[in-house]
VEXNUVEX-717030 format. One record per residue (C-alpha): residue number from 1; x, y, z. Coordinates in pm, whole numbers, plus 50000, padded with zeros to 5 digits. Layout:
// residues N
<bavo><num>NUM</num><px>X</px><py>Y</py><pz>Z</pz></bavo>
...
END
This chain:
// residues 117
<bavo><num>1</num><px>68813</px><py>33133</py><pz>32968</pz></bavo>
<bavo><num>2</num><px>68582</px><py>32846</py><pz>32985</pz></bavo>
<bavo><num>3</num><px>68553</px><py>32508</py><pz>33137</pz></bavo>
<bavo><num>4</num><px>68661</px><py>32295</py><pz>32842</pz></bavo>
<bavo><num>5</num><px>69007</px><py>32263</py><pz>32985</pz></bavo>
<bavo><num>6</num><px>69217</px><py>32400</py><pz>32702</pz></bavo>
<bavo><num>7</num><px>69236</px><py>32754</py><pz>32856</pz></bavo>
<bavo><num>8</num><px>69559</px><py>32843</py><pz>32669</pz></bavo>
<bavo><num>9</num><px>69760</px><py>32764</py><pz>32359</pz></bavo>
<bavo><num>10</num><px>69820</px><py>32404</py><pz>32464</pz></bavo>
<bavo><num>11</num><px>69579</px><py>32145</py><pz>32598</pz></bavo>
<bavo><num>12</num><px>69686</px><py>32069</py><pz>32954</pz></bavo>
<bavo><num>13</num><px>69412</px><py>31813</py><pz>33015</pz></bavo>
<bavo><num>14</num><px>69614</px><py>31512</py><pz>32892</pz></bavo>
<bavo><num>15</num><px>69906</px><py>31618</py><pz>33114</pz></bavo>
<bavo><num>16</num><px>69680</px><py>31656</py><pz>33418</pz></bavo>
<bavo><num>17</num><px>69516</px><py>31320</py><pz>33351</pz></bavo>
<bavo><num>18</num><px>69841</px><py>31131</py><pz>33288</pz></bavo>
<bavo><num>19</num><px>70063</px><py>31283</py><pz>33556</pz></bavo>
<bavo><num>20</num><px>69839</px><py>31434</py><pz>33824</pz></bavo>
<bavo><num>21</num><px>69517</px><py>31236</py><pz>33835</pz></bavo>
<bavo><num>22</num><px>69621</px><py>30873</py><pz>33860</pz></bavo>
<bavo><num>23</num><px>69286</px><py>30703</py><pz>33929</pz></bavo>
<bavo><num>24</num><px>69260</px><py>30583</py><pz>34287</pz></bavo>
<bavo><num>25</num><px>69596</px><py>30725</py><pz>34387</pz></bavo>
<bavo><num>26</num><px>69635</px><py>31097</py><pz>34322</pz></bavo>
<bavo><num>27</num><px>69421</px><py>31399</py><pz>34230</pz></bavo>
<bavo><num>28</num><px>69135</px><py>31218</py><pz>34061</pz></bavo>
<bavo><num>29</num><px>68762</px><py>31277</py><pz>34099</pz></bavo>
<bavo><num>30</num><px>68706</px><py>31050</py><pz>34399</pz></bavo>
<bavo><num>31</num><px>68605</px><py>31185</py><pz>34739</pz></bavo>
<bavo><num>32</num><px>68937</px><py>31076</py><pz>34893</pz></bavo>
<bavo><num>33</num><px>69165</px><py>31263</py><pz>34651</pz></bavo>
<bavo><num>34</num><px>69454</px><py>31430</py><pz>34841</pz></bavo>
<bavo><num>35</num><px>69349</px><py>31775</py><pz>34957</pz></bavo>
<bavo><num>36</num><px>69015</px><py>31725</py><pz>34787</pz></bavo>
<bavo><num>37</num><px>69184</px><py>31842</py><pz>34465</pz></bavo>
<bavo><num>38</num><px>69030</px><py>31697</py><pz>34148</pz></bavo>
<bavo><num>39</num><px>69253</px><py>31745</py><pz>33844</pz></bavo>
<bavo><num>40</num><px>69058</px><py>31503</py><pz>33625</pz></bavo>
<bavo><num>41</num><px>68720</px><py>31671</py><pz>33587</pz></bavo>
<bavo><num>42</num><px>68632</px><py>31981</py><pz>33383</pz></bavo>
<bavo><num>43</num><px>68555</px><py>32267</py><pz>33417</pz></bavo>
<bavo><num>44</num><px>68903</px><py>32355</py><pz>33532</pz></bavo>
<bavo><num>45</num><px>68827</px><py>32724</py><pz>33579</pz></bavo>
<bavo><num>46</num><px>68678</px><py>32618</py><pz>33916</pz></bavo>
<bavo><num>47</num><px>69042</px><py>32613</py><pz>34039</pz></bavo>
<bavo><num>48</num><px>69057</px><py>32992</py><pz>34005</pz></bavo>
<bavo><num>49</num><px>69008</px><py>33132</py><pz>34354</pz></bavo>
<bavo><num>50</num><px>68960</px><py>32786</py><pz>34511</pz></bavo>
<bavo><num>51</num><px>69188</px><py>32694</py><pz>34802</pz></bavo>
<bavo><num>52</num><px>69299</px><py>32361</py><pz>34952</pz></bavo>
<bavo><num>53</num><px>69041</px><py>32216</py><pz>35187</pz></bavo>
<bavo><num>54</num><px>69297</px><py>32036</py><pz>35402</pz></bavo>
<bavo><num>55</num><px>69137</px><py>31694</py><pz>35365</pz></bavo>
<bavo><num>56</num><px>69272</px><py>31351</py><pz>35282</pz></bavo>
<bavo><num>57</num><px>69639</px><py>31376</py><pz>35380</pz></bavo>
<bavo><num>58</num><px>69674</px><py>31731</py><pz>35248</pz></bavo>
<bavo><num>59</num><px>69997</px><py>31894</py><pz>35357</pz></bavo>
<bavo><num>60</num><px>69873</px><py>32235</py><pz>35244</pz></bavo>
<bavo><num>61</num><px>69582</px><py>32288</py><pz>35481</pz></bavo>
<bavo><num>62</num><px>69727</px><py>32615</py><pz>35615</pz></bavo>
<bavo><num>63</num><px>69800</px><py>32767</py><pz>35274</pz></bavo>
<bavo><num>64</num><px>69587</px><py>33070</py><pz>35192</pz></bavo>
<bavo><num>65</num><px>69691</px><py>33099</py><pz>34827</pz></bavo>
<bavo><num>66</num><px>69428</px><py>32976</py><pz>34580</pz></bavo>
<bavo><num>67</num><px>69517</px><py>32699</py><pz>34337</pz></bavo>
<bavo><num>68</num><px>69504</px><py>32968</py><pz>34068</pz></bavo>
<bavo><num>69</num><px>69488</px><py>33340</py><pz>34147</pz></bavo>
<bavo><num>70</num><px>69215</px><py>33526</py><pz>33957</pz></bavo>
<bavo><num>71</num><px>69345</px><py>33806</py><pz>33736</pz></bavo>
<bavo><num>72</num><px>69706</px><py>33689</py><pz>33742</pz></bavo>
<bavo><num>73</num><px>69893</px><py>33712</py><pz>33413</pz></bavo>
<bavo><num>74</num><px>70114</px><py>33518</py><pz>33400</pz></bavo>
<bavo><num>75</num><px>69920</px><py>33285</py><pz>33624</pz></bavo>
<bavo><num>76</num><px>70019</px><py>33236</py><pz>33986</pz></bavo>
<bavo><num>77</num><px>69888</px><py>33011</py><pz>34260</pz></bavo>
<bavo><num>78</num><px>69945</px><py>32697</py><pz>34461</pz></bavo>
<bavo><num>79</num><px>69886</px><py>32466</py><pz>34164</pz></bavo>
<bavo><num>80</num><px>70188</px><py>32617</py><pz>33986</pz></bavo>
<bavo><num>81</num><px>70392</px><py>32660</py><pz>34306</pz></bavo>
<bavo><num>82</num><px>70367</px><py>32285</py><pz>34366</pz></bavo>
<bavo><num>83</num><px>70541</px><py>32220</py><pz>34032</pz></bavo>
<bavo><num>84</num><px>70857</px><py>32393</py><pz>34158</pz></bavo>
<bavo><num>85</num><px>71142</px><py>32224</py><pz>34351</pz></bavo>
<bavo><num>86</num><px>71064</px><py>32410</py><pz>34676</pz></bavo>
<bavo><num>87</num><px>70686</px><py>32439</py><pz>34710</pz></bavo>
<bavo><num>88</num><px>70534</px><py>32630</py><pz>35004</pz></bavo>
<bavo><num>89</num><px>70397</px><py>32307</py><pz>35152</pz></bavo>
<bavo><num>90</num><px>70439</px><py>31935</py><pz>35106</pz></bavo>
<bavo><num>91</num><px>70639</px><py>31783</py><pz>34822</pz></bavo>
<bavo><num>92</num><px>70698</px><py>31894</py><pz>34467</pz></bavo>
<bavo><num>93</num><px>70430</px><py>31757</py><pz>34235</pz></bavo>
<bavo><num>94</num><px>70375</px><py>31531</py><pz>34064</pz></bavo>
<bavo><num>95</num><px>70547</px><py>31277</py><pz>34285</pz></bavo>
<bavo><num>96</num><px>70508</px><py>30972</py><pz>34061</pz></bavo>
<bavo><num>97</num><px>70615</px><py>31104</py><pz>33721</pz></bavo>
<bavo><num>98</num><px>70806</px><py>31431</py><pz>33684</pz></bavo>
<bavo><num>99</num><px>70693</px><py>31687</py><pz>33430</pz></bavo>
<bavo><num>100</num><px>70913</px><py>31777</py><pz>33137</pz></bavo>
<bavo><num>101</num><px>71004</px><py>32145</py><pz>33089</pz></bavo>
<bavo><num>102</num><px>70764</px><py>32151</py><pz>32792</pz></bavo>
<bavo><num>103</num><px>70481</px><py>32017</py><pz>33010</pz></bavo>
<bavo><num>104</num><px>70551</px><py>32278</py><pz>33281</pz></bavo>
<bavo><num>105</num><px>70544</px><py>32554</py><pz>33018</pz></bavo>
<bavo><num>106</num><px>70217</px><py>32415</py><pz>32882</pz></bavo>
<bavo><num>107</num><px>70057</px><py>32409</py><pz>33229</pz></bavo>
<bavo><num>108</num><px>70173</px><py>32765</py><pz>33299</pz></bavo>
<bavo><num>109</num><px>70034</px><py>32888</py><pz>32969</pz></bavo>
<bavo><num>110</num><px>69708</px><py>32698</py><pz>33021</pz></bavo>
<bavo><num>111</num><px>69672</px><py>32841</py><pz>33372</pz></bavo>
<bavo><num>112</num><px>69734</px><py>33193</py><pz>33243</pz></bavo>
<bavo><num>113</num><px>69449</px><py>33141</py><pz>32998</pz></bavo>
<bavo><num>114</num><px>69223</px><py>33051</py><pz>33289</pz></bavo>
<bavo><num>115</num><px>69328</px><py>33338</py><pz>33518</pz></bavo>
<bavo><num>116</num><px>69361</px><py>33626</py><pz>33274</pz></bavo>
<bavo><num>117</num><px>69077</px><py>33874</py><pz>33269</pz></bavo>
END
């Protein structure tokens, strides 16, 4: 699926922008975003196969799981693992404003649209 950001039945972009990409603080498009992870800028399919770079206070530098695993259906990967109460590294995300169950389902569905062949 393509870089517009809607990858699945719901549009995850507003969720990512509102809860994950606080400008100047979280995963925005600045060079100092934690882990170098930009969750504000399309195309989002660049997350498929991409791994944390360990920069800017990243607590996931040693993780070898991509943010989204190519070919996974339902989607798997660090991006989704970090939404769970016991992530493989660092804290559960987002730290400033928890996701609702509906938002988590939307992100999972959206990610599956990006990772499915």
